[in-house]
N, C-alpha and C positions, 0 to 999 in steps of 0.2 A: 259307305263305298269311298275308295280311293282309286282313282284311276286317273295313269297321270299327270298327277298335279292336281287332280279334280277330286272336293273332298262334296260328297251329296247326301243329303241327311232328308229321309221321310219325313212330311209334315202330317201333320193328326187336322189337321185346318183346312178348310178352300183353300183357295189359290188367294182370294182378295182378302181372306182374314191372315193370311201367311205375311203378304208383301206389306199389309197393318201392321201385323206386329213386327216383322224385320225391319221396318223405318222406325217405329217405335223403339225398340231395344239399339237401334246403329244412334240413336239421337240420344237416349239416357247412359250412351257410354260418352256422350261429351262429342261425336264426330260430326261431321256435317257430311248435308246429305246434297251433294252435287246433281246429280240428276235422277229421273225414272223413266224408264223407256218401256212402254208397253208394248212389245213389238205383236201382236197379237190385233191390235187397233190400226198399225200399222199396216198391219197386211189389210183388214177392213178396208181403209183406206183407198186402195187398190183394187179392190173385189174381190181377194183370195182370204182363205180362213186359215188358222191358226189355233191350235188350242192354246188356255193360257201360259203366256210366256212374257214374265215380266223382271226388268233388270234394274237394278238398282245399285247408283255408283256413290261412293260414301268415303270419307276416309278424316285422317288428322294430318294434318302438316307435321306434329311432333309427332308420330311414328314412322311418317312416310319419308321424310326428309332425311333423317340418320341413314335408312340404306341407300337411299338416293347419293349421299356425298360419298359412300364408299364405290356402289356402281351405278353409275347415272342412268345407265339405262334399264336400269329398274322403273324409271318413269313411264315404261311402255304399257309396264302393270299396274300401275298406280294412278290414279286412287285404286282403293279394292273394289269389288265389284261382287255382287252374289244376285243368282237368276233364282227366280219362283217360277217352276213350270210344272206343267200337267200331262201323264205320260199317256199313251193310247185307252188305257184301262182306269183311265181318271182318277189315278194317284197323282198326289200331289207332294214336290221335293222342291228339295232349297239345295241351290251348288256353288262354290265358291272355290277359289283358288287357293291350295295350299301357302302358305307364306314360304312354307322352308323350299316348298319345288321351284317357286320364285326364286329365291335366292340362288339355288341351286343351278336356275336355265337363264343364272347373270354371272356367273361365275364363283360362285362358292359362298360359305358362309365366315370368312375370316373375318371378326370385327362386327357383324349382324348377329349371336347370335342371341345377345340381351333382346334385341329389336325385334327379334322372328318368332322368341318365346312368346314375348307380351303379345305382340300381334295373333299369334295362333290360340291362345288362351281367348280373347276379346272375341274373336271371332266364331271360337267354338260355343263360349256364352251366349253370344248372339243369334247366333244358329238354334242353338236349343230354346232358347226365349221363344222366337218366331215360329219354331214347328210344335214345342211339348205340348201346348195348350189343348182340353179337350175344344171337339167342335162346340161352338155353339148349338143349343139347341130349341 
């Protein structure tokens, strides 16, 4: 599913396992995990409920800096983010911004094609690793 620059992939794993697999995949690609935000836990802290909704913020200066050198405002969309969430039917999803959409949002792709292609491939591989395993029995 691609909606307004958002790529969403169905997971075959539970939310917690999907997030663990996501974090492992990010690290295996040599990227740094900067933050993990558990929105459901935050909601619980204020007496509210929210289905599993976890955000991972990650990246690599080697990948992001060239983009920011050409369009510094891309820094508002970097580092990369991926959201693991569960819908009302109990299905688990992983969503992230399409790098090509991010670049377009900031004025185009002149000189950024190679970086966008590399980032797109890495995110697709990470998403596949995080979502395609069979659930543990």
